[in-house]
Every structure is written in C-alpha cells, then in structure tokens.
C-alpha positions as CSV (number, residue, x, y, z in Angstrom):
1,M,-4.4,-13.4,36.7
2,A,-6.3,-13.6,33.5
3,D,-6.8,-10.7,30.9
4,F,-10.2,-8.9,31.2
5,V,-12.2,-8.6,27.9
6,V,-13.7,-5.1,27.6
7,R,-17.3,-5.2,25.9
8,I,-19.9,-3.0,25.1
9,P,-22.2,-3.2,28.2
10,R,-26.1,-3.6,28.2
11,V,-27.1,-0.4,30.1
12,S,-30.8,-0.7,29.3
13,V,-32.9,-3.8,28.2
14,A,-34.3,-1.6,25.2
15,I,-31.1,-1.2,23.5
16,S,-29.2,-3.5,21.2
17,E,-26.3,-1.3,20.1
18,A,-24.2,1.8,21.4
19,E,-21.8,4.2,20.1
20,L,-18.2,4.3,21.6
21,V,-17.8,8.1,22.0
22,D,-14.8,8.5,24.3
23,L,-11.7,6.4,25.6
24,L,-10.9,7.7,29.0
25,V,-7.5,5.8,29.3
26,A,-5.2,5.9,26.7
27,D,-4.0,2.4,24.9
28,G,-1.1,1.0,26.7
29,A,-1.9,3.1,30.0
30,P,-2.6,1.3,33.3
31,V,-6.0,1.1,34.8
32,T,-7.4,0.1,38.2
33,E,-10.8,-1.9,38.5
34,G,-13.4,0.5,39.1
35,E,-11.9,3.5,37.4
36,P,-13.6,5.2,34.5
37,L,-12.6,3.5,31.4
38,F,-14.9,4.7,28.4
39,V,-18.0,6.4,27.4
40,I,-20.9,5.1,25.4
41,A,-23.9,6.7,24.0
42,T,-27.4,5.1,23.4
43,D,-30.4,7.0,22.5
44,K,-28.5,10.3,23.0
45,V,-27.7,9.2,26.6
46,E,-24.2,9.0,27.6
47,S,-22.9,6.6,30.1
48,E,-19.5,6.3,31.8
49,I,-18.2,2.7,32.0
50,L,-16.1,1.7,34.6
51,A,-13.0,-0.8,34.4
52,G,-13.8,-4.5,35.2
53,G,-10.1,-5.3,36.0
54,T,-6.7,-4.0,36.8
55,G,-3.8,-4.0,34.2
56,V,-3.0,-2.4,31.0
57,V,-5.5,-1.2,28.5
58,R,-5.3,-2.3,24.9
59,W,-8.1,-0.9,22.6
60,S,-9.5,-2.6,19.5
61,G,-12.4,-0.5,19.1
62,S,-12.6,3.0,17.6
63,I,-14.3,6.1,18.7
64,G,-17.4,6.9,16.6
65,T,-18.3,3.4,15.9
66,V,-21.5,1.8,16.7
67,Y,-21.1,-1.7,18.3
68,E,-23.6,-4.4,19.2
69,I,-24.2,-5.0,22.9
70,G,-21.4,-7.6,24.1
71,E,-19.1,-6.8,21.1
72,E,-15.4,-6.7,22.2
73,I,-13.8,-3.4,22.1
74,G,-10.5,-4.0,23.9
75,K,-8.9,-5.7,26.9
76,I,-7.1,-5.1,30.1
77,E,-4.1,-7.2,30.2
78,A,-3.2,-8.3,33.7
79,T,0.2,-7.4,35.0
80,G,2.5,-8.9,37.7
C-alpha cells in the first residue's frame, strides 16, 4: 500500500485558501479511512475533513496557518 498525501481540500468553488484550525488525530497516531482527521475554516465556516486513507498520521502543517487549496499538510503512512 502507498502513503496517502493529506491536502487542503476544495470545499467550495469560491475559495482559494483555508485555515487549518484543528488536528483531530495526533501526529504518530493511527487513523482509519473515513474517520475525522482535521478541521479547516473558510469564510468563517468550519468543515471537518475525513481521512482518505488508513495508516499512521504524520503532520507537516500547523494549526492557525492559512494554506492554498491543494497544499500538502501531512501524510498517512500505510502500515502493514
């Protein structure tokens, strides 16, 4: 299995960036695809983003930082 790159998703066609407001899974912790992974804010609307893969989370993004849509903020390292 390959690693899954975690990126800031496009939640609306009208936005070009989003703030990372919360990490729901700690760095180094396991996550299963479909579980809540992180929260972003756009135009004062918060969206909970689900994990797109299963494995161990490794964050490179920081809470409170504004990122462009599609920018990498971490990865889910495949296990097994």
